[in-house]
SESEFI-711220 format. One record per residue: residue number from 1; residue in one letter; x negated, y negated, z negated of N, C-alpha, C, O in turn. Coordinates in Angstrom, 2 decimals. Layout:
<papa><nr>NUM</nr><rest>a</rest><n_east>X</n_east><n_north>Y</n_north><n_up>Z</n_up><ca_east>X</ca_east><ca_north>Y</ca_north><ca_up>Z</ca_up><c_east>X</c_east><c_north>Y</c_north><c_up>Z</c_up><o_east>X</o_east><o_north>Y</o_north><o_up>Z</o_up></papa>
...
//
This chain:
<papa><nr>1</nr><rest>x</rest><n_east>-50.56</n_east><n_north>20.57</n_north><n_up>22.28</n_up><ca_east>-51.56</ca_east><ca_north>21.57</ca_north><ca_up>21.86</ca_up><c_east>-52.93</c_east><c_north>21.22</c_north><c_up>22.45</c_up><o_east>-53.03</o_east><o_north>20.69</o_north><o_up>23.56</o_up></papa>
<papa><nr>2</nr><rest>x</rest><n_east>-53.97</n_east><n_north>21.53</n_north><n_up>21.71</n_up><ca_east>-55.32</ca_east><ca_north>21.32</ca_north><ca_up>22.20</ca_up><c_east>-55.57</c_east><c_north>22.20</c_north><c_up>23.42</c_up><o_east>-55.01</o_east><o_north>23.29</o_north><o_up>23.51</o_up></papa>
<papa><nr>3</nr><rest>x</rest><n_east>-56.40</n_east><n_north>21.73</n_north><n_up>24.36</n_up><ca_east>-56.89</ca_east><ca_north>22.68</ca_north><ca_up>25.34</ca_up><c_east>-58.00</c_east><c_north>23.50</c_north><c_up>24.67</c_up><o_east>-58.51</o_east><o_north>23.11</o_north><o_up>23.63</o_up></papa>
<papa><nr>4</nr><rest>x</rest><n_east>-58.35</n_east><n_north>24.63</n_north><n_up>25.26</n_up><ca_east>-59.21</ca_east><ca_north>25.60</ca_north><ca_up>24.59</ca_up><c_east>-60.61</c_east><c_north>25.05</c_north><c_up>24.27</c_up><o_east>-61.16</o_east><o_north>25.32</o_north><o_up>23.21</o_up></papa>
<papa><nr>5</nr><rest>x</rest><n_east>-61.17</n_east><n_north>24.28</n_north><n_up>25.20</n_up><ca_east>-62.51</ca_east><ca_north>23.73</ca_north><ca_up>24.98</ca_up><c_east>-62.51</c_east><c_north>22.77</c_north><c_up>23.79</c_up><o_east>-63.37</o_east><o_north>22.86</o_north><o_up>22.92</o_up></papa>
<papa><nr>6</nr><rest>x</rest><n_east>-61.55</n_east><n_north>21.88</n_north><n_up>23.76</n_up><ca_east>-61.39</ca_east><ca_north>20.93</ca_north><ca_up>22.67</ca_up><c_east>-61.25</c_east><c_north>21.66</c_north><c_up>21.33</c_up><o_east>-61.86</o_east><o_north>21.29</o_north><o_up>20.34</o_up></papa>
<papa><nr>7</nr><rest>x</rest><n_east>-60.43</n_east><n_north>22.68</n_north><n_up>21.34</n_up><ca_east>-60.14</ca_east><ca_north>23.44</ca_north><ca_up>20.14</ca_up><c_east>-61.39</c_east><c_north>24.15</c_north><c_up>19.62</c_up><o_east>-61.64</o_east><o_north>24.17</o_north><o_up>18.42</o_up></papa>
<papa><nr>8</nr><rest>x</rest><n_east>-62.17</n_east><n_north>24.72</n_north><n_up>20.54</n_up><ca_east>-63.42</ca_east><ca_north>25.38</ca_north><ca_up>20.15</ca_up><c_east>-64.40</c_east><c_north>24.41</c_north><c_up>19.53</c_up><o_east>-65.05</o_east><o_north>24.71</o_north><o_up>18.53</o_up></papa>
<papa><nr>9</nr><rest>x</rest><n_east>-64.52</n_east><n_north>23.24</n_north><n_up>20.14</n_up><ca_east>-65.40</ca_east><ca_north>22.20</ca_north><ca_up>19.61</ca_up><c_east>-64.94</c_east><c_north>21.78</c_north><c_up>18.21</c_up><o_east>-65.75</o_east><o_north>21.62</o_north><o_up>17.30</o_up></papa>
<papa><nr>10</nr><rest>x</rest><n_east>-63.63</n_east><n_north>21.62</n_north><n_up>18.06</n_up><ca_east>-63.06</ca_east><ca_north>21.26</ca_north><ca_up>16.76</ca_up><c_east>-63.36</c_east><c_north>22.32</c_north><c_up>15.71</c_up><o_east>-63.77</o_east><o_north>22.00</o_north><o_up>14.59</o_up></papa>
<papa><nr>11</nr><rest>x</rest><n_east>-63.16</n_east><n_north>23.59</n_north><n_up>16.06</n_up><ca_east>-63.45</ca_east><ca_north>24.68</ca_north><ca_up>15.13</ca_up><c_east>-64.92</c_east><c_north>24.73</c_north><c_up>14.77</c_up><o_east>-65.28</o_east><o_north>24.98</o_north><o_up>13.62</o_up></papa>
<papa><nr>12</nr><rest>x</rest><n_east>-65.78</n_east><n_north>24.50</n_north><n_up>15.76</n_up><ca_east>-67.23</ca_east><ca_north>24.49</ca_north><ca_up>15.53</ca_up><c_east>-67.61</c_east><c_north>23.42</c_north><c_up>14.51</c_up><o_east>-68.37</o_east><o_north>23.68</o_north><o_up>13.58</o_up></papa>
<papa><nr>13</nr><rest>x</rest><n_east>-67.06</n_east><n_north>22.22</n_north><n_up>14.69</n_up><ca_east>-67.31</ca_east><ca_north>21.12</ca_north><ca_up>13.76</ca_up><c_east>-66.77</c_east><c_north>21.46</c_north><c_up>12.37</c_up><o_east>-67.42</o_east><o_north>21.20</o_north><o_up>11.35</o_up></papa>
<papa><nr>14</nr><rest>x</rest><n_east>-65.59</n_east><n_north>22.03</n_north><n_up>12.34</n_up><ca_east>-64.96</ca_east><ca_north>22.44</ca_north><ca_up>11.08</ca_up><c_east>-65.83</c_east><c_north>23.45</c_north><c_up>10.33</c_up><o_east>-66.03</o_east><o_north>23.33</o_north><o_up>9.12</o_up></papa>
<papa><nr>15</nr><rest>x</rest><n_east>-66.33</n_east><n_north>24.44</n_north><n_up>11.04</n_up><ca_east>-67.19</ca_east><ca_north>25.47</ca_north><ca_up>10.43</ca_up><c_east>-68.48</c_east><c_north>24.85</c_north><c_up>9.91</c_up><o_east>-68.93</o_east><o_north>25.16</o_north><o_up>8.81</o_up></papa>
<papa><nr>16</nr><rest>x</rest><n_east>-69.08</n_east><n_north>23.96</n_north><n_up>10.71</n_up><ca_east>-70.30</ca_east><ca_north>23.27</ca_north><ca_up>10.27</ca_up><c_east>-70.04</c_east><c_north>22.48</c_north><c_up>8.99</c_up><o_east>-70.87</o_east><o_north>22.47</o_north><o_up>8.08</o_up></papa>
<papa><nr>17</nr><rest>x</rest><n_east>-68.89</n_east><n_north>21.82</n_north><n_up>8.95</n_up><ca_east>-68.51</ca_east><ca_north>21.05</ca_north><ca_up>7.78</ca_up><c_east>-68.36</c_east><c_north>21.95</c_north><c_up>6.55</c_up><o_east>-68.83</o_east><o_north>21.62</o_north><o_up>5.47</o_up></papa>
<papa><nr>18</nr><rest>x</rest><n_east>-67.70</n_east><n_north>23.08</n_north><n_up>6.73</n_up><ca_east>-67.52</ca_east><ca_north>24.04</ca_north><ca_up>5.64</ca_up><c_east>-68.86</c_east><c_north>24.57</c_north><c_up>5.13</c_up><o_east>-69.07</o_east><o_north>24.70</o_north><o_up>3.92</o_up></papa>
<papa><nr>19</nr><rest>x</rest><n_east>-69.77</n_east><n_north>24.86</n_north><n_up>6.06</n_up><ca_east>-71.08</ca_east><ca_north>25.36</ca_north><ca_up>5.68</ca_up><c_east>-71.85</c_east><c_north>24.32</c_north><c_up>4.87</c_up><o_east>-72.50</o_east><o_north>24.63</o_north><o_up>3.87</o_up></papa>
<papa><nr>20</nr><rest>x</rest><n_east>-71.76</n_east><n_north>23.09</n_north><n_up>5.31</n_up><ca_east>-72.43</ca_east><ca_north>21.99</ca_north><ca_up>4.63</ca_up><c_east>-71.85</c_east><c_north>21.81</c_north><c_up>3.22</c_up><o_east>-72.59</o_east><o_north>21.60</o_north><o_up>2.26</o_up></papa>
<papa><nr>21</nr><rest>x</rest><n_east>-70.53</n_east><n_north>21.89</n_north><n_up>3.12</n_up><ca_east>-69.82</ca_east><ca_north>21.64</ca_north><ca_up>1.88</ca_up><c_east>-70.07</c_east><c_north>22.76</c_north><c_up>0.85</c_up><o_east>-70.27</o_east><o_north>22.48</o_north><o_up>-0.33</o_up></papa>
<papa><nr>22</nr><rest>x</rest><n_east>-70.05</n_east><n_north>24.00</n_north><n_up>1.30</n_up><ca_east>-70.10</ca_east><ca_north>25.14</ca_north><ca_up>0.39</ca_up><c_east>-71.45</c_east><c_north>25.83</c_north><c_up>0.35</c_up><o_east>-71.63</o_east><o_north>26.79</o_north><o_up>-0.40</o_up></papa>
<papa><nr>23</nr><rest>x</rest><n_east>-72.41</n_east><n_north>25.36</n_north><n_up>1.14</n_up><ca_east>-73.67</ca_east><ca_north>26.10</ca_north><ca_up>1.29</ca_up><c_east>-73.50</c_east><c_north>27.19</c_north><c_up>2.33</c_up><o_east>-72.42</o_east><o_north>27.36</o_north><o_up>2.90</o_up></papa>
<papa><nr>24</nr><rest>x</rest><n_east>-74.56</n_east><n_north>27.93</n_north><n_up>2.59</n_up><ca_east>-74.51</ca_east><ca_north>28.97</ca_north><ca_up>3.63</ca_up><c_east>-73.52</c_east><c_north>30.06</c_north><c_up>3.27</c_up><o_east>-73.52</o_east><o_north>30.58</o_north><o_up>2.16</o_up></papa>
<papa><nr>25</nr><rest>x</rest><n_east>-72.69</n_east><n_north>30.40</n_north><n_up>4.23</n_up><ca_east>-71.73</ca_east><ca_north>31.49</ca_north><ca_up>4.06</ca_up><c_east>-72.00</c_east><c_north>32.57</c_north><c_up>5.09</c_up><o_east>-72.39</o_east><o_north>32.27</o_north><o_up>6.22</o_up></papa>
<papa><nr>26</nr><rest>x</rest><n_east>-71.79</n_east><n_north>33.84</n_north><n_up>4.71</n_up><ca_east>-71.88</ca_east><ca_north>34.90</ca_north><ca_up>5.72</ca_up><c_east>-70.81</c_east><c_north>34.72</c_north><c_up>6.79</c_up><o_east>-69.72</o_east><o_north>34.22</o_north><o_up>6.49</o_up></papa>
<papa><nr>27</nr><rest>x</rest><n_east>-71.09</n_east><n_north>35.11</n_north><n_up>8.03</n_up><ca_east>-70.14</ca_east><ca_north>34.88</ca_north><ca_up>9.15</ca_up><c_east>-68.74</c_east><c_north>35.41</c_north><c_up>8.92</c_up><o_east>-67.76</o_east><o_north>34.78</o_north><o_up>9.31</o_up></papa>
<papa><nr>28</nr><rest>x</rest><n_east>-68.62</n_east><n_north>36.58</n_north><n_up>8.27</n_up><ca_east>-67.28</ca_east><ca_north>37.14</ca_north><ca_up>8.04</ca_up><c_east>-66.46</c_east><c_north>36.28</c_north><c_up>7.08</c_up><o_east>-65.25</o_east><o_north>36.14</o_north><o_up>7.25</o_up></papa>
<papa><nr>29</nr><rest>x</rest><n_east>-67.12</n_east><n_north>35.70</n_north><n_up>6.08</n_up><ca_east>-66.44</ca_east><ca_north>34.81</ca_north><ca_up>5.14</ca_up><c_east>-66.00</c_east><c_north>33.53</c_north><c_up>5.87</c_up><o_east>-64.90</o_east><o_north>33.02</o_north><o_up>5.66</o_up></papa>
<papa><nr>30</nr><rest>x</rest><n_east>-66.90</n_east><n_north>33.04</n_north><n_up>6.71</n_up><ca_east>-66.64</ca_east><ca_north>31.87</ca_north><ca_up>7.54</ca_up><c_east>-65.39</c_east><c_north>32.08</c_north><c_up>8.40</c_up><o_east>-64.52</o_east><o_north>31.21</o_north><o_up>8.46</o_up></papa>
<papa><nr>31</nr><rest>x</rest><n_east>-65.31</n_east><n_north>33.22</n_north><n_up>9.05</n_up><ca_east>-64.16</ca_east><ca_north>33.56</ca_north><ca_up>9.89</ca_up><c_east>-62.88</c_east><c_north>33.66</c_north><c_up>9.06</c_up><o_east>-61.83</o_east><o_north>33.18</o_north><o_up>9.48</o_up></papa>
<papa><nr>32</nr><rest>x</rest><n_east>-62.98</n_east><n_north>34.28</n_north><n_up>7.89</n_up><ca_east>-61.81</ca_east><ca_north>34.37</ca_north><ca_up>7.00</ca_up><c_east>-61.31</c_east><c_north>32.99</c_north><c_up>6.60</c_up><o_east>-60.11</o_east><o_north>32.75</o_north><o_up>6.56</o_up></papa>
<papa><nr>33</nr><rest>x</rest><n_east>-62.24</n_east><n_north>32.09</n_north><n_up>6.30</n_up><ca_east>-61.88</ca_east><ca_north>30.72</ca_north><ca_up>5.93</ca_up><c_east>-61.15</c_east><c_north>30.02</c_north><c_up>7.07</c_up><o_east>-60.13</o_east><o_north>29.36</o_north><o_up>6.85</o_up></papa>
<papa><nr>34</nr><rest>x</rest><n_east>-61.68</n_east><n_north>30.16</n_north><n_up>8.27</n_up><ca_east>-61.05</ca_east><ca_north>29.53</ca_north><ca_up>9.44</ca_up><c_east>-59.66</c_east><c_north>30.13</c_north><c_up>9.67</c_up><o_east>-58.71</o_east><o_north>29.39</o_north><o_up>9.94</o_up></papa>
<papa><nr>35</nr><rest>x</rest><n_east>-59.53</n_east><n_north>31.44</n_north><n_up>9.57</n_up><ca_east>-58.23</ca_east><ca_north>32.09</ca_north><ca_up>9.75</ca_up><c_east>-57.24</c_east><c_north>31.63</c_north><c_up>8.69</c_up><o_east>-56.06</o_east><o_north>31.41</o_north><o_up>8.98</o_up></papa>
<papa><nr>36</nr><rest>x</rest><n_east>-57.72</n_east><n_north>31.50</n_north><n_up>7.47</n_up><ca_east>-56.90</ca_east><ca_north>31.03</ca_north><ca_up>6.36</ca_up><c_east>-56.39</c_east><c_north>29.62</c_north><c_up>6.66</c_up><o_east>-55.21</o_east><o_north>29.31</o_north><o_up>6.45</o_up></papa>
<papa><nr>37</nr><rest>x</rest><n_east>-57.29</n_east><n_north>28.76</n_north><n_up>7.17</n_up><ca_east>-56.94</ca_east><ca_north>27.38</ca_north><ca_up>7.49</ca_up><c_east>-55.94</c_east><c_north>27.30</c_north><c_up>8.64</c_up><o_east>-55.11</o_east><o_north>26.39</o_north><o_up>8.69</o_up></papa>
<papa><nr>38</nr><rest>x</rest><n_east>-56.04</n_east><n_north>28.27</n_north><n_up>9.56</n_up><ca_east>-55.17</ca_east><ca_north>28.26</ca_north><ca_up>10.73</ca_up><c_east>-53.82</c_east><c_north>28.93</c_north><c_up>10.47</c_up><o_east>-52.90</o_east><o_north>28.81</o_north><o_up>11.28</o_up></papa>
<papa><nr>39</nr><rest>x</rest><n_east>-53.70</n_east><n_north>29.63</n_north><n_up>9.35</n_up><ca_east>-52.44</ca_east><ca_north>30.31</ca_north><ca_up>9.06</ca_up><c_east>-51.31</c_east><c_north>29.31</c_north><c_up>8.79</c_up><o_east>-51.55</o_east><o_north>28.19</o_north><o_up>8.36</o_up></papa>
<papa><nr>40</nr><rest>x</rest><n_east>-50.10</n_east><n_north>29.74</n_north><n_up>9.05</n_up><ca_east>-48.92</ca_east><ca_north>28.87</ca_north><ca_up>8.99</ca_up><c_east>-48.71</c_east><c_north>28.23</c_north><c_up>7.62</c_up><o_east>-48.37</o_east><o_north>27.05</o_north><o_up>7.52</o_up></papa>
<papa><nr>41</nr><rest>x</rest><n_east>-48.91</n_east><n_north>28.99</n_north><n_up>6.56</n_up><ca_east>-48.63</ca_east><ca_north>28.50</ca_north><ca_up>5.22</ca_up><c_east>-49.81</c_east><c_north>27.76</c_north><c_up>4.58</c_up><o_east>-49.79</o_east><o_north>27.43</o_north><o_up>3.39</o_up></papa>
<papa><nr>42</nr><rest>x</rest><n_east>-50.84</n_east><n_north>27.51</n_north><n_up>5.40</n_up><ca_east>-52.01</ca_east><ca_north>26.79</ca_north><ca_up>4.91</ca_up><c_east>-51.73</c_east><c_north>25.31</c_north><c_up>4.76</c_up><o_east>-50.95</o_east><o_north>24.73</o_north><o_up>5.52</o_up></papa>
<papa><nr>43</nr><rest>x</rest><n_east>-52.37</n_east><n_north>24.69</n_north><n_up>3.78</n_up><ca_east>-52.22</ca_east><ca_north>23.24</ca_north><ca_up>3.61</ca_up><c_east>-52.86</c_east><c_north>22.47</c_north><c_up>4.75</c_up><o_east>-52.61</o_east><o_north>21.27</o_north><o_up>4.91</o_up></papa>
<papa><nr>44</nr><rest>x</rest><n_east>-53.70</n_east><n_north>23.14</n_north><n_up>5.55</n_up><ca_east>-54.35</ca_east><ca_north>22.50</ca_north><ca_up>6.68</ca_up><c_east>-53.53</c_east><c_north>22.62</c_north><c_up>7.96</c_up><o_east>-53.85</o_east><o_north>21.98</o_north><o_up>8.97</o_up></papa>
<papa><nr>45</nr><rest>x</rest><n_east>-52.48</n_east><n_north>23.45</n_north><n_up>7.94</n_up><ca_east>-51.73</ca_east><ca_north>23.76</ca_north><ca_up>9.15</ca_up><c_east>-51.09</c_east><c_north>22.52</c_north><c_up>9.79</c_up><o_east>-50.84</o_east><o_north>22.50</o_north><o_up>10.99</o_up></papa>
<papa><nr>46</nr><rest>x</rest><n_east>-50.84</n_east><n_north>21.50</n_north><n_up>8.98</n_up><ca_east>-50.26</ca_east><ca_north>20.26</ca_north><ca_up>9.53</ca_up><c_east>-51.20</c_east><c_north>19.55</c_north><c_up>10.50</c_up><o_east>-50.76</o_east><o_north>18.71</o_north><o_up>11.28</o_up></papa>
<papa><nr>47</nr><rest>x</rest><n_east>-52.50</n_east><n_north>19.88</n_north><n_up>10.44</n_up><ca_east>-53.46</ca_east><ca_north>19.27</ca_north><ca_up>11.37</ca_up><c_east>-53.48</c_east><c_north>19.97</c_north><c_up>12.72</c_up><o_east>-54.11</o_east><o_north>19.49</o_north><o_up>13.66</o_up></papa>
<papa><nr>48</nr><rest>x</rest><n_east>-52.78</n_east><n_north>21.09</n_north><n_up>12.81</n_up><ca_east>-52.73</ca_east><ca_north>21.84</ca_north><ca_up>14.06</ca_up><c_east>-51.32</c_east><c_north>21.79</c_north><c_up>14.62</c_up><o_east>-50.36</o_east><o_north>22.05</o_north><o_up>13.89</o_up></papa>
<papa><nr>49</nr><rest>x</rest><n_east>-51.18</n_east><n_north>21.48</n_north><n_up>15.90</n_up><ca_east>-49.84</ca_east><ca_north>21.40</ca_north><ca_up>16.50</ca_up><c_east>-49.17</c_east><c_north>22.78</c_north><c_up>16.62</c_up><o_east>-48.05</o_east><o_north>22.87</o_north><o_up>17.11</o_up></papa>
//
């Protein structure tokens, strides 16, 4: 598992990437996207231990 600092940096980069890809998003939408990505049944879940 990531340590917390590493994980925060990773999430920060991920959010920046999403913003760049989709244009500016409101913070609540951004958080929903991250939560969606972190959920167990997400196609991105394989990237998280």
